[in-house]
N, C-alpha and C positions, 0 to 999 in steps of 0.2 A: 210490268212483269217481264223484263227482258234480260236481267243480269244472270250470271252463271248460276247462282244458288237457286233462284226461282225456276230457271229453265231446267235445272237438274231435278228439282222437286216435281215439276210438271211431267217430266219424262218418267220418273220413278213411279209416280201415282198412276199414270196410264199403263205402264208395264205391269205393275202389280195387279191392277184391275183385270188385266188379261190373263196372267199366269197363276195368281193366287199362291205363289210359291213362298216358302219361308225365307229364302235368300233374297228374293225381290222385296219382301216385306222389310227385311233388315236394311236394305238399301234405301227404301222409302223413309223409314224412321230416321236413318242417319241424315237424310237430305233435309229434314225439318230442323234446321238450325235456328237459334234464337232470332237471328236477323230475318230469316224466312218467315217465321211465325209473326214477327212484328209487321213485316210488309204485307202479309196475307190479311192482316186485320186493318189495313189502311183504307180499303174500299169494300163495297158490298160483294163484288165478284170474288175477291180474295177470301172474305169471311165464309161465303158459300163453299168454296173449295176446301177450306180448313174444316168446316163441319162435315163435309163428305169424307175427308181424310180420317177424322176421329170416328166417324160412323163405321168406316172400313175396319179400323182397329178393333172395334167392339164386335164386329161380325166375323173376324178372321177365323177360318176353320180349314185346317189342312187335311181333313179326312177325305175330302173329295177334290183331289188335285186334277187339274186339266191334263189331258194327255200330253206326252212329250212332243207329239206331232204338232199340237196346237201351240205349245210354247216355242218350239224352234222355228215355226213358220212366221212368227210375228214380224221380224225384220224384213222378210220378203214381202209380206202383205203391205207393210208400211211403206216400203220403197216404191212398190207399184202404184200405190194410191197417191204418194207425193208427186211422182212424175206425171201421173194422170191429171192431177190438180194443176200443175204448172202448164201442161199442154192446153187444158181447158181455158186457163187464164189468158194464154197467148191468143187462142182463137176468139175469145170474147173481147179482149182489151188491146191486144197487140203487145202486152208487157211480158217480157221473159224474166221471171224471178230468179232463174238459174242462168245468169248471164254467161257463165263459163262454158255453157253448152248451147249449140245452135238448135233451132227448132227441129231440124232433121235428125240431129244427134239425140235429142230428147225422145222423138218418136221411135227411133231405132232402139234406144236403150229400154224404153217402156215395153216395146214389143218383145225384146229379148228377155227381160225380167218376168214378164207375164207368162211367156212360154216356159221359162225355167221353173217358175212356181208351179205351173200346171203339171210339168213333167215330174217334179218332186212329189207332188201329191199322187200322181199316177203310179209312181214307184211304190209308194206306201200302200195304195189300194191294191196293186198287183200282188204284193207280198201277203196281204191279208186274205186275198181270195184265190191264191195260187192253186189251192186244192179244189176249187170249184171249176165250173166250166164257163165262166164269164167270158163274153166276147170282148174283143178290143174296143168295140163301140160302147159296150156297157161300162167298161173301165174308164173310158174317156168321159162318158156322161157322168159317172159317179164322181170322178175327180173334179169336173167343172162345178158340180153341185157343192162339193166340199169347199172349193175356192170361194164360191158365192157365199157360203155359210160363214167363212172366216171374215169376209168383207162385211157381212151383215152384223157379225159380232163386234167388229171394230166400230161400226156406226152405233151399235147399242151402247157400248162403253162411252163413246164420245157424247152421246145424248145424255147419258147418266151423269158424266163428269162436267159436261158443258163445253168441252173442247176436244179436238183431235191433236195428237202429237205424232206427226209424220216424220220419218227419218229416212234419208238416203245418203249413205256414206257420211260426209261431214256436214251435211245440210239438214236442218230440221225446219219443219213448217208447223206453226201452231195456228190452228183454225178454230175459232170460237163458235160454238153452236148455241150458246145461251145468252149472248150479248152481241152488240154491234161493233165489238172491237175489230179492227182491221187485221186480217191474217198477217202473220209475221214470219218471214223466212229468216233463219238465223244461220250464220256460219259458225259451227260449233268449235272450229279450230281457234277462232278468235275469243272463245269463252273458255279455252284450255281444256276442251273435251278431247278424248282420244277417239280416233275413228273406229266405228263398229262396222265390220264387214257385213255386206248385205246377206251373204249366205253363211249362217253359223256353222255349217258342215265344214267350211274351210278352216275353221279354228281348231288348232290342236290343243 
């Protein structure tokens, strides 16, 4: 499961599981080409994924959409978790999966994106409680709890689907939670993907 079409399907399945949006559902359905369906039926892991896909189609309901905050924050959460995973791998094995970045660059970028994510959430929290008398500490604490909840949600989806799809710029890391498949880091440019900015706010 490493070619363009399968990778595209895995990403779209994970994204739709997060957003439950109609547009992401359409992207998911479009990604299930005849060749993808054939490949998914070639092994047990693929069959399980296809069954989960068909189950999602039967359960689709757009009456309870996730908040726009939750939808827009997915790329940021994903990028932070991918970099953290790479850093942990270096600490445990000495292997740098993102060879184009040094260990120091990875740590610096991870810290930067983590602070950026927290600040974005703090801005949202501040807007929602601006009429209250919440202290800066309370806002900080609330924002951190929300970030933790987003990461928990990410893990819940991964456990349900059997894999994580982590993305940072043009790199994607597929980590399987339901099998002993080796985690796979993919250069999406080589699969003809377009780069997706880490911060969707930068997109006009």
